[in-house]
N, C-alpha and C positions, 0 to 999 in steps of 0.2 A: 634713635631706636635701630638696630640691626635686626632684631629678631622677626619684624614684619617682612622684611626683605627676605630673610632666610625662609620664611613660610612661603612666599610667592615664588622663590627660586625651587624649592622643593617640590610644589605643585606643578610648575612647569617642567621640571626634569621628569615628570611621569609622561610627559608628552613626546618626549625624545624617542625617535624611531628605534625599535628593537633590531636585534641582529640574529642570524640563525642559531646562535650560540643560546639566546634567550628562550627557545622553545623547547618542549618535551622531546620533540621527535623531528627528524628531517627525512625527506624523501626526493632523491633526484628525479629530475623531469627528463625524459629523452625527446628533446625537441631542438630544433636548430634555429637560424635566423632566416629560414628561406620564406616564413610567412610573417606578416605584422602581428596576427593573432592567432591564439591556439586554445583548444578546448581539452580539458581534462575530465575523465570520468572519475568520480572519488572512489577509492577501494574502502573495504570494510575497515582497514587500518586508520584512514583518515577519520571515519566516524569515531572508532575506539579512542583514538589519542585526543579528539577535540574535547574542550571543556564548554563550548558554547553552542546552544540549540541552533543558532543561525549560521555557525560556522564562520563567525567573526575573528576567531583566533586562527584562521588559515591565511597564510601570507606567502607569496612567492618571490623570491629574490633572484637577481640577477648575479653574474659572476662577480661584479663589483660590490656584491653584499647590499644593495639598495633594493627596496620593494619595488616592485612594478605594478602598473595598473590592473586590478582584478576584481572581478564580480561573478556572482552566481549566474549561471548561464540557461536560458530555456530555449532550445533550438527550435521549439514549435510552440504555438500558443497553449494555454492551459488546456487540459484534456476537456474534449467535448465530445460527448456521445449522442449521436442521433439515433434515436431507437424508432422502429416501425414494426408494428404487429399486425396479423391478421388471421382470422379463424379460417380453417380450411375444410372444405366439404371432405367427410371421411366415408369410405365406402368399404363394406364388408368384403373380404375376399373368400368366397366359399370353399370348404374344405373338398378336395376330390374325393369320390367314394374309394372305398377299399377296394383291392383287386379282387375280381370275380363278382362285384356287385353291381356292375353296370357295364353297358356297351362302350359307344364312342361318347366319351365326355369332353365337352368343350366349353371355355370361359369366353364370354363375348363382353367386351368392354365398348360401350357405344359413346362417342365424344361429337361435340358440335364442331362447326367450322373455325373455331379459335383454338381447339385443342381442349376444352373443358370437358370433364367427363360428365356425362348425364346418368348413365345407368350402369350396372353391372349385372349380367345374368348368366346363367349356365344351361347348355344345351346338352341332353342326355336322351339318346335313342333307345334305351334299355331300362329295364325296371330297375330301381335303385331304393336303397333304404332312405329314412328320414334323413336328410342331411344334419350334419353335426354343427353344431355352433361354431361360428367363424373365429378363428384365433388370430389370423392375419388381417392387415388392414391396408387400404390404398388410400393415399392423401393426395388430393388435387391441388397442386400449388402453381398452376399454370397461370392464374390471374396475379401471383405475387412475384413482381419483377425485381427482386433482390435476392442477395445471397442470404442464405437461411443460417443463423447462428444458433438458433436452438428451436425445439419443439416442446410444448406443454401438453400433456394429456389429462383428460378427465374423463369419467365414466360415471353410469348410473348404477351399476351392479358389477361386482360386490362391493360392499362400502367398507370392508375391513379385511384383513388378512390377505393382502395382495403383496406380493412379492414377484414381479413380472420381469422377464428378460427378452429384449428385443434385439434383432439384427436390423439396422436401418440401412437401407438402399435407396438410391436416387436414379432418376431417369429422364429423358427428355422426349422418348418416343415410346415408351411402354414395352419396348424390345429388349434394349440394351441396358443393363442395370450395373451400377457401381457401388461398391460398399462405402458407407459413410460413417457407421459405428458398428463394431463386430458384436459386441456384448454391452448394451445398455441396460440399467436396471431402474425401474420405477417402483416406488412403496408407497403403500397406504396401510398402515396399522394402529392399534391402539394398545398401548402399554401402560398398565396402572394408571387409565383414564387419560393418559397424555397421547395426543394425535402425533403420528410420525408420519410425515409425508416427504416424497423426494419424487415430483412428477414430471421434472425438467430432463430433456437429453440434448446436451451439447453436441451441435454439429459443426463441421469445419468451414461455415460461411460461403459454400459454393451454391450457385443457383441452380436449382433443378424443378423442372415442371412437375414432376410427381415424385413421391415418397412412398416407399413400401416398407411396412413394419412387419417382419416375420418373428412370431413368437418361438421362443427357443426352450422355454421349459413346460412343465406338464400342468401347470396350475390353470385355476377357473378362467374360462373365456371372460374378457371385458365387454359389458353391454354397452350399446349407444355411446361409441367413443366419440369423444370431441377433442379436436386438436387447435392449438394456437401457435403459429410460428412468429418468431421474433428476426430481426435483423439490427444489427448494430453497427454504425460506421463511425470509427474513431480517427481522430486526427493525431494520435500519439499512439507508443509502443502498446502491444497488447500484453495481456497477463502473461504469454508465454516468454516474455523477455525478464520477466521478474527474477530476481536473486532472493534466494531463501535462506533464513537465519533461524537458528534454534535457540531462544531464549533459555538462560539459565535459572532453574528454579531456586528460589530463595526462602528461608525461614521465616524471615521478618523483614519488612520493608516501610519506611517512613512511618514507623510508630504502629505498624498493623502487623498483626501476628498470623502466619499461615495456619490453617486447619484444614479437616476433613471437607468443609465447604467454602473454604477460602483458599485460593492458590495464587503464589505471587511469583512473577518472574522479571529478570532484569534484562536488558540488551546491552549490547557492547558501548553503544553510544547513542545519540539523538537520531533514530532511524527513522525516514520518511515511510512509514507503513502505508501499504495499499491493501494488503490482503493479509487475514489471520486465519490459520488452519488450526482447528482443534480437533484432535483425535482422542476419543476415550481409551483408556488403556485395556479394557476387557471386552470380549465377546458378548453379545446379545445384552448390551448395557444402553442405558440412555439417561439424559440429565437435562433439566431445565437450567440453562447457563446464562449468565451475565457477563459481559466483556467490558471491562474499565480499564483507564489509565490515569496515572498520577499527574496531577498539575500543581507545581509548587506555588505557595503563596507566602506572603511576608509573614514575620512572626516565627519563623520555623515550623510553619503549618502546610499542611498537603490537603489538596482536595482531589476526590475520586471522581472522574467523570466517565458516566455511562455512554457507551458508543453502540451497544448492540445486544439484543437478545435473541437466543436460539435454543431450539431442542437439539441436542448433540445426540448421535446414536452411533452404534457400531453393531452391526447384525451380520450373522453367518447364516447363509441359505443355499443349501445345494452346493457347498463349496465355493460359493461366491461371497466375499467381504463387501459389506455395503457401509458407506460413512456419510456423515452429513455433509453439505456443501461448505465451501469455504465462506467467510465474512469478507466482504468487500467495503473498503473505505475510500470515500470519493468526497473532496480532494484527499491527497496522501495527509497523513496525520504523524507529526514527529513524536515519538515515544522512546522514552529511556527505560520504562518500565511499565508492566501490564499486571492486570489482576482478574481472576475468573472466579465468580462466586456461584455456587451451585445451591439450588433449592433444597437438594437432598445430599447427604453425605456421599463422597466417593472414596472407595477403597485405596484405590491407586491414584497417583497424580496425572491429570491429562497431558497428553504430549501437544507442544505447541509449536507453530513455525509462523513465522512472518515474511511475507513477501514484499519486496520494494524495487524501485528504480533508482539506480546510484545518480545522484545529483551531478550536475555538469557545472564546471567554473570554466570561465574564458579569462585568458590574460594577454597582455600586449606584450610583445618581445622587445621592451624597452632596454637599451643596453645589450650587452654581449652575454651569450650562454657560456657554460651550462646553466641552466635554471635549478632552482631548488625550492621545493615546498616544504614549508615549517609549519607545525601545528601544535597546539597545545601551549597557551601563554595566558594565565589568568589575567594579566595586565592588559592583554592586545584585544581590542575591539576595533576591527577595522572597518572602515567606511567603504561602502560600494563605490567603485569607480564608474563613471559614466561610459562604460565600454560599448554600451549599444549604440552610442554616437559614433563610434568608431567604426561598429560593423555596419552601420548605415552608411558610411561614406565609402567602405570598402564594397559593398553591395552596389553602389552607384557606378563604382568603376569596373566591378567583374561581373555584374549581373545579380539580379536579385535571389537566385538560388545558390549564391556563393555561402559555404559555411567555413568556419575555421576547422582547420585540418586537427585531427585528434592527436595529442600527445600521449604518451605513456608514462606510469610510474614506474620507478626502480625498486631497490630493496630499500625497507626502512631502517634509519639508523636512530637509536634512542639515547637521549640524554638522560632519561630520568625513568622510574617505573612507570607503566601506564596507569592512569586513573582508575579507581576502584569504582564501577558503576553504582554497586550498592551503597556507596556513600555519596553519590553525587547529589541526592535531594538535601542530605544534611549540610554538605559544603555549600551549596548554592544558598540556602537559608543563612549559614554562618557569614557567608560574604556579603549578603545584602544587608544584615543586622551591622556589621561592621561598616559597611559602607554610610549607612544612616548615622552611626555614631561619630564617623569622621565628618559627615556634613553638618551634623548640629554642633560638634566641636568648632568647626571652621566659622559657623555661623555665630557663634558665642564671640569667638575672637575678633572677627569683623565688627560686632556690635561694639564690644569694649573700645576697639581703635576709634570708631565713629564717635562713641559718646566722650573719649579723650580729646579728640581733636575739636568737638563742639562746645567744649569748656570755654567760659571767658577767660581772658588773660589774668583777671583778678582771682578766679577760682584756682587757675592752675597754679598761681603764685602761691596762693595760700597753702594749698596741699603741698607744693615743694618747699614751704618754709621761707618764701621770698615776700618782699613788701611790693606792694604794686607802685608803678613810677608815680613821681610827684608831679602834678599838674603846674 
């Protein structure tokens, strides 16, 4: 029987190593043999051409056409954010009287031996009118020995209709002040019974003993101000290093149709999304939104997973545009598509952007260069090489701070058309179903072979028209 041998040979042939020509796209790598290991920051093109969410169809070949050891690389541990916060004493800074209403007017700030503000008072040797309600504030951060990344404000009155603009300054001696934010906007509104709030002010993370909030608009003064400052210590890149992509709106996705309350978007590949920025298309609009992403299941089915809910808004006030904050996802979430559901119909499609840090690959420079990155092969599912062991050995030799040097990617050369992201969900499900059919068929074939081999000689002879041997 030659057909079982042929079947085994066919299955074994699928394990034969691919060549660069078997991949949809190739990208030259600019690296030499001066280092035993190199790291690569993946470009948007790699994500666009990869057909596997785990990037297992990305292979690096040397000049001899052989794959080299390769693995995903994380230069630092998983992102860990250490947060600390503290409520700060807040002191009203009295408004100086108008010209002609007072004689010598002085502001006196009394501090203790450690620099903490005890009280603020004014001295006026002339007759003055009733002092106006304070619009500026002094925050005492002398007991907070960390850099300040944000301050959150709250107040007793007014409870609605607040769109306040502040300039934020910092000082260590109450004499010299430096600007931290030129025009920070805080909001507390009610629109159609929906609360709209944005009370956080982002700061540059510098340590300041004192903060001064200077009101820029002419709105009603805030009463009984409370302030909480926060510090975030990260061991990875900050949001400033994010790459931003604009997903493509689509009319249908994974069996779901877009509508005025449902908006569908596709990404160029499986992007490790860390932030989602949603902007409403029209001024003075708000909407209660839900962010979801598609998770493929077996049987050509898709499950939509909810990741966040928010009240999105876009307001115009005194020439200033105010938008809702971004959505943060931690840890990063691989997405090929996303969906935004609205509790009320939206006339125009919301504008969406996603922010991500490109993933890193590290490879060993086995063989000679030049090296070539190949991507996009549905039959390729690369196994991660134990590259971290090699990195540990190199660090033992060159120091624990040693890092693989950064290689760069050249211009992409395509062997085929790029995959259609809108068809990714259907294609994945079709491949899974085909794989199950092949596995079931192979199981039946193997079961048939086993039954045939287990038959007694007499049964096999009867079936084949032969007489059993005489005893």
